[in-house]
N, C-alpha and C positions, 0 to 999 in steps of 0.2 A: 680263846683268849686273845691270839695274835691278831684275828679278824676284828676283835672288839677295840683293841689297841689302834689297830690300822684306821679303823673308823673315827676314833677319838683324834687321832693325828690328822686325819682329812678335816675334820670338823675345826680344829683349832687353827689349821693353816687358812681354812675357808674365812673363818672369823676375822683373822690378822689381815688377810687381803681387803675384807670388806670395810675394816677401820681406816686402812691405808687410803682405799678408794673415796670413803667418805671424808677423810681429812684433807685429801687433794680436791674435793669438791668444794669444800669450804674455803680453802685457801685461794681457789680460783675466782670465789665469788667477788664481784667488783661492782661497787655502786656506781661509778661512771658509765659503765656499760648498762647498768639496770635503767639509769636514767635516759640514756639515749634509745634504749628500747621501748620504753614507756612513753618516751616524748614529752614528759613532764618533769619539771623540777619542783619537788614539794618543800615549800618554804614556810618556817613558822615565823609569823610576826606579832608584835604588840599591836593591837588595832586601835589603841587609844593614846598613842605616843608620838604626837605632833611636835615638831615638822617631820618626824622620820616615817611615820605611818598614821593615818587616820582617815575617815570616811569624807569625802567631798560632798558638795551638795548633790551629786548624782548618785551618791552613796557608794561609789566606787573608791577603793583605796587609792591614796596618793600619798607623796612624800619622798623624802631623801631614800629611804630603804626601797621604797617601790621602784623608783627609777633605777637604782642599782640592780635590784633583781631583774628587772625587765632586760637590763643590759646584759646581765650573766646569762639569763636564759636564751637571749638571742646569740650569744656567744657559744653556747653549748648546742645551738640549733633545736631548742626545745620550747615548750610553752610553761609559764610560772603558774603554779598552784599554791595559793596562799592559805594558809591556816591560822586562825587567831589563836595565841596561846596566852599563858599567865607566866608570871616569875616562877611559880610553883611546878608547873607541869611541862615547861620548855625542854629542859635537858632529859626528862624521862622520855618525852614525844620523840627526840632525836635517837637516843640509845635504844629505843624499842623499834627503830626503824619506820616509824609513822611519818617521819619527814626526813629529807636529805639534808636539810641546811637550816641554820637558825641565824639571824641577823641581829644587831645591836646586842653584841655579846661583850660583856667586859672580861678582859683577859685576867686571870688569876691562877696561882699555883694549884691551889684546890682545883679548879675545874680543869686543868691540865691533866690531871690524874684520870679524869673521865671522857673528855672530848678532846679533839684536834682544833688548833685555830689557824685561820687564814692570816694574811697580812692585813695590818690595819686598814680600814677603809673610810672612816669618818672620825672627826674630832670629837672628844668627850670628856667632860669633866663632871665630878660630882660635888655639888655645892650644898651648904647648910643655908637656907634662905629663911628670913624673917622681916619683920616690919623695921625700919629705920630706928624707931624709938627704942627697940629692945637691944640692951647691950649684951651682945654675944661676939666674941672675936676668936675663942680657941674652943676645943672640945670639953675643957674644964668648964667653961661656962654652961654647958647644957645640963648641968647638975640642977634638978628640981625643975627642969623646963619639960614641957610637952612636945614632941616631934612626930610628925607623920612620915609615913616611908610605905614604899611598894613593897609588900611582902615577897621574900625570897629571891630578889633581886641584888645585884652588886651595890647597890646604894644601902640595902639592909644589912649586908655583911659589913660594909665599910663602917656605917653608923655603929653597929653593935660592938665592933671591935675597940671603939675609942669612947664612946658614951659612958660617963659615970653610972655607976649602979642605981642611983636615984633618978636618972632620966626617964621621963614618961614615954616610952617608945609606943606609938600606935600604928599597928601595921594594916595596909588596906590591900585589897585584892586588885587594885588598878591605879593608873595615875589620876584618873578623874576624881577617886576617892581621896586621894592624898591632897590635890589641888582644892577640892570643895571644902575639906577639914580645914585647911589652912586659911582659906578665904572667909569661911564662915566664923573663924574664931574658935573652932572645936580644939585647934591645937595652936601652938605659939609659934612653931617653926615647922618647916618641912624640908625632906632631903630629896633632891631631884637632879637630874642632869641639867647641864649648863643650858641645853636647848629648850627645855621645858621651862626653866627659870626665866629664860629670856622672854617666853611667850606670855607668862605672868607679870613679869615687869611691864611690857608693853600694853597690857589690857587694865592693869589695876594700879594706876598712878596713884589713886587716892590714898592707899594704905602704904604707900612708899616702899614696897618690898625690895629687899637688896640681898646680894650674897655675902653672908657672914664670914664665911671662910670655905676653904675647899678641902674636901676629904680625900679626893683622888683626881690625878690627871691620868686618864688612860683611853686613849683612842680605840674606838669600837672595832670589834674584828666579826668575823663570822665563825661559826662553829659546825664542823662535821663529825662523823664518827671516827674513832681512831682506827688506824689500819688503812684508810682510804687514800693511799698516797697518791694515786693518779686523779682523782677527783680534786685532792687538795691542790695539787700542781697546775692543774686546769684552772681552777678558779684564780690562784695566784697569778696565772698567765694573763687571764682577762683583766684583772684589776690592774696588773702592771700597764697593760695597753691602754686602759682607761685613764690612768694617771698621765701617761707620756702623751695621749693626744688631746688632753684637756677636758674629757668628758666628765670625770670626777669633780675636776675644779669647777665646772659649769653646775654641776649637781649641787655641790656646797654652796656656791654664791645664790643660787635658786632658792635653796631651802633654809640655809643657815644665815645667809647673808654676808658670809665671810669667804675669802679665798681659801682653798685647801692649804693647810699648814705644809710647809716645805718638809717637816719630819716625817709625813706621812708619805 
């Protein structure tokens, strides 16, 4: 009996030590070290989100986000690896550690429960856009109207929060779908970022599209997994340097045609 008790005691102690060791291993896991070791920064981007990211004539991704990602990767001493994502799968792709970083993410209290956010790096607002002839000034005026929005994005969340119950919200899987539905007359209005809206304004003056009202003014940030404090601090450090030396301002002027706002 004493021998049996001794064996059980030894087994219990071994299990306890094993659990402590495993916990310590997990606690020591650090994504900044993993990125440095792999030599690659894995970033999720919207592939059809000009001027932040889109395919150029050579089919290589270009835009505001791409320039920022390249600068970040250089600051980390690694190469960028871009992965196309959608509004629906980007947060899971990050939390499942398929990616190290997401760009063009709107900050919200709900998302703060799941991911951590860097300092803001790009100006961003969400507008309800429609033809000049359509009388819409507030969220209440959306009643009975059809509105296109990119599914699962902050635009979707912002619209859903304020739209009257009888608003016909039509959700699409990418921004091209949203814009096409609006330009073809499939919907009366669309909800997009100010950057996308500016592109539509410039290319389609015939229908006189305009911003009806703003749903949200929220500068874009980047998202990383919670608990990665060293990675967060390093990214914020690089962004601060880019702001100080004018790199981020130059990127803003290049792609958005405006100086970087002072509040950023």
